C-alpha positions, 0 to 999 in steps of 0.5 A, spaced: 507 674 633 510 674 625 514 679 621 516 678 614 522 681 609 521 686 603 526 688 598 523 693 593 527 696 586 525 702 585 527 707 579 531 713 581 535 719 577 537 722 585 544 724 586 544 724 593 541 720 599 534 722 598 529 724 604 522 721 601 517 723 605 515 726 612 512 721 616 508 723 623 511 719 629 507 714 633 507 710 638 511 703 637 506 697 637 510 692 640 511 696 645 504 698 646 503 690 647 508 689 652 506 694 657 498 692 656 497 686 652 490 687 651 490 695 650 487 697 643 487 704 642 481 706 637 486 709 632 487 702 630 481 699 630 478 699 623 470 700 621 465 695 621 463 698 614 471 697 611 471 690 614 465 688 612 467 690 604 472 685 605 471 679 600 477 673 602 478 667 597 482 662 601 480 656 596 483 660 591 490 659 595 492 654 591 492 657 585 497 663 586 503 662 581 509 659 583 515 659 578 521 655 577 527 661 577 532 656 574 528 653 568 526 661 566 533 662 567 534 656 561 529 659 556 525 654 558 518 656 553 513 653 558 515 657 565 515 663 560 509 662 559 507 661 566 510 668 568 507 672 563 500 669 565 502 670 572 504 677 571 497 678 567 492 675 571 495 676 578 500 681 579 503 676 584 507 670 584 512 666 588 519 663 586 524 658 587 530 655 585 532 662 585 539 661 588 539 665 594 542 660 600 537 657 605 542 658 610 542 666 608 534 667 608 534 663 615 540 668 618 535 674 616 529 671 619 533 669 625 536 676 625 530 680 624 526 677 630 532 678 634 532 686 632 525 686 634 525 682 641 531 687 643 530 692 649 526 699 646 532 703 648 536 699 643 531 699 637 530 707 639 537 708 637 534 707 629 528 711 630 525 713 624 527 721 623 520 725 622 522 727 615 524 720 612 522 713 612 528 710 614 529 707 620 525 703 625 518 705 626 512 706 622 511 709 615 506 713 612 503 716 617 500 722 613 495 725 618 492 724 625 485 722 624 489 716 620 487 709 622 494 706 624 497 699 621 498 693 627 505 693 625 512 696 627 518 696 621 525 697 620 526 700 613 533 702 609 535 704 603 540 698 600 542 700 593 545 704 591 550 704 596 551 712 596 544 713 598 545 709 605 544 712 611 548 707 616 546 711 622 540 707 621 543 701 620 543 696 627 549 694 629 545 689 634 544 684 633 552 682 633 552 682 624 545 684 622 548 689 618 553 684 614 547 679 614 543 685 611 548 687 606 549 679 603 541 678 603 540 685 599 546 683 594 543 676 593 536 679 592 538 685 588 542 679 583 535 675 583 531 682 581 535 683 575 534 676 573 527 677 573 527 684 570 531 681 564 525 675 563 520 681 564 523 684 558 523 678 554 515 677 555 513 684 554 516 683 547 523 687 548 530 684 548 533 682 555 537 688 557 531 694 556 529 694 563 536 693 566 539 698 563 533 703 566 534 700 572 543 701 572 542 706 578 535 704 581 533 706 588 533 699 592 530 698 599 529 693 605 523 693 609 522 688 615 515 688 617 513 686 625 506 684 626 506 683 635 500 680 637 493 683 638 487 681 643 482 682 638 485 681 631 478 682 627 479 689 628 486 691 626 490 690 619 497 689 619 498 693 613 493 697 610 491 695 602 495 698 597 499 697 591 507 698 591 510 704 588 516 701 585 518 696 579 518 689 583 517 687 590 520 681 593 517 678 599 520 673 605 514 670 609 515 667 615 514 659 614 508 658 619 504 664 618 499 665 613 499 673 613 500 676 606 494 676 602 493 679 595 488 682 591 485 677 585 477 677 581 475 682 587 477 678 593 482 677 598 486 671 597 491 668 602 498 667 600 501 660 603 507 660 605 512 655 600 519 654 604 525 658 601 520 661 596 520 668 595 513 672 593 515 677 587 510 683 586 510 687 580 509 693 582 506 700 578 512 702 575 512 695 570 504 698 568 509 705 566 517 706 565 522 711 567 520 718 567 515 715 567 511 713 561 509 708 557 513 704 552 511 707 545 511 699 542 505 699 546 501 703 543 497 703 538 490 704 535 487 699 539 491 701 545 491 708 546 496 711 551 493 711 557 498 715 562 502 721 561 510 723 562 511 724 569 517 725 573 519 718 577 521 722 583 515 726 583 510 720 582 514 716 588 514 722 593 507 723 591 505 716 593 509 716 600 504 723 602 497 719 601 494 713 606 496 706 603 489 704 601 487 701 595 491 701 589 490 709 587 497 711 587 498 711 579 491 714 578 496 721 579 498 719 572 493 718 568 491 722 562 485 726 561 482 722 556 483 715 560 480 718 567 474 721 563 474 713 560 474 710 567 468 715 570 464 713 564 465 706 566 463 706 573 456 710 571 
């Protein structure tokens, strides 16, 4: 059993509590395992061809960058260089000394575990509606033929507060809503600090990215991975890129489950106690409406992506299977698509 907590910051211009995408209802994996621990339905089994393509690179785990946010905030040049290289070469890094209290992180982990241990009838009170992805269940199921992930999730929009659908915020365990509120507020603070620092390493003033996120949509996702009798045949979460600005992820301290794509292989991310994993999402490669920043385009760096309405981009990504880094392809210009095809040939 394992779970982790993701906190996403997304660009949004929506004016009311949005419904992102429909998702076909599927059985809860946890309850399926409770009823029959040896059952692994064919819909969850990955093909041998898919699994054989995976190249594991555990020898690089110690190379995954970790950043001291306290040093960054004081303008330490060496730490800023580490951040710049982490974004360019990995797209992932772990942050320590971020200011989120250890007690709050533990409360969030404990409350999440308690929620998933509740009886099925209690959890189903917060079941995802088929027209949206907020609530308890499994999202991004877009076809009956799709191979399913071996996991369940609780997904909630946390900011702006007017976008919250509080009927999906669990009332049990006691105090869970308040813990979610406190955790979301703290991680929001950290994400805003990171956006300021990302502005700096991108050659802009600190306020630029923050100003583009004044009304950003922010979401919380808690992933639960039940035990599996044939773990070598399933995946907890399909390979994907995040269609957002940044993701902050809290892992269980004693389980290495997250793997990141690097140099053509997959590198396990060994948890650091009380650290948060940061994933640079697709939107950092684009921008608000969404298009590249003007100052980044010149004769040596042609425009690769066209202007796209972010809400359309986000919905498009959520209607596709989470399968590799494919979301951003929908925003490519015709010339850049042609160049990519030529390189592949």
